[in-house]
C-alpha positions, 0 to 999 in steps of 0.5 A: 500500500502507499504511505498511510495517512496518520492522524496525530491526536496530542495536546502537548505541542512539543510531543506533537511536533516531535511525532509530526517531524518524525513522520515528515522526515520519513515521508509519511502524510499526517494530520494533527488534532489537539483534542478528543472532539477534533480527533473524532471529527477528523477521523470521520471526515478524513478517514486516516489509515492509522491514529496515534492517540494520547489518552490525556486530552483536555476535553475528554479521555482518550479511551472515550475517543477510542470508543467513539471511533470504534462505533463506526470504524476499524482503523488502527489506533496506536495509543501513545500515553504517559499512563504506564499502569497495566490497568490503563493499558488493558482499558485502552486495549479492551476499548479497541486500541490496537497497540500501546506505546508508553511515554517517553518513547524513542522515535525508532520504536514509534516507527517500528510500531507503525511499520508493523501496523502498516504491514498488517493493514497490507496483509489484511487488504490482500487477504480480503481480496483473496478470500471472499468466503464465509466460515461456518462452525455449528451456529457460528458464522463468519463473513470474512469480507464483511468483517462480521460474525454471527452466532445463532443468526445474531451479529456478535458485537466484536472489537477489531482485535476480537474479530481478528482473533476469531478469524485467526482461530477459525482459519486454523480450526482444530489446530492449537495456536501458541500464544507466540503464534497468535500475538505475532499474527495479531500485533506483529510481535510477541512481548510479555505485555502482548501475551497479557493483552491476549489473555484479556481479549480472549476472556472478552471474546469467549464471554460473547461467544460461549454460553458457558465459558467454563464448558466451551463449545468453540474455543478451548484453552491449552494452559501455558500453550495457547488456544484452539478452535474446536470443530463443532460436530 
């Protein structure tokens, strides 16, 4: 894909200038928004490819920005925040963020995270063009090109990460996928905090998918190893 357009949502002028200068130096196109209200408006009007989002905005919490964007778009959102507690990271990821970078950060890591996200976007576009089929397993149905999943003919309200996890497991039905394999395919890397995030997302996904999470019909946990999509007979 061509160089993506990045929306920088940051009220701290020096940090915003650092990010924009870094992107400009590496020939990325970018937009800037100093507040949550501006961010939501620009995300809807300009449809950027990726969002860099600070959580500590002057008019609303960044998590609310994530929720508002996620109500209509799956555009990748990379949080860049001084909040370093696990609870803050989990809250942002659970709201629909795709990645989380803690301040202070190096521009090298920022660019690396962006490259991973762009590669994933490119792969998704390729997969979408190549795979126009649907997946059916018992009462579960996934419409890959539409980006929707249904259980008992009712659409599941999944976050973008939850849908990616479900598709990855579905396309490997019957196979045990390790934590490392899954995080590499979802986030493009496998760090300790990615595996912790994976567990959070899997708990949330299974609550939406399983009538009894303690006796799963679809997703089986292999403790210490990973997860497997069960073929429903």
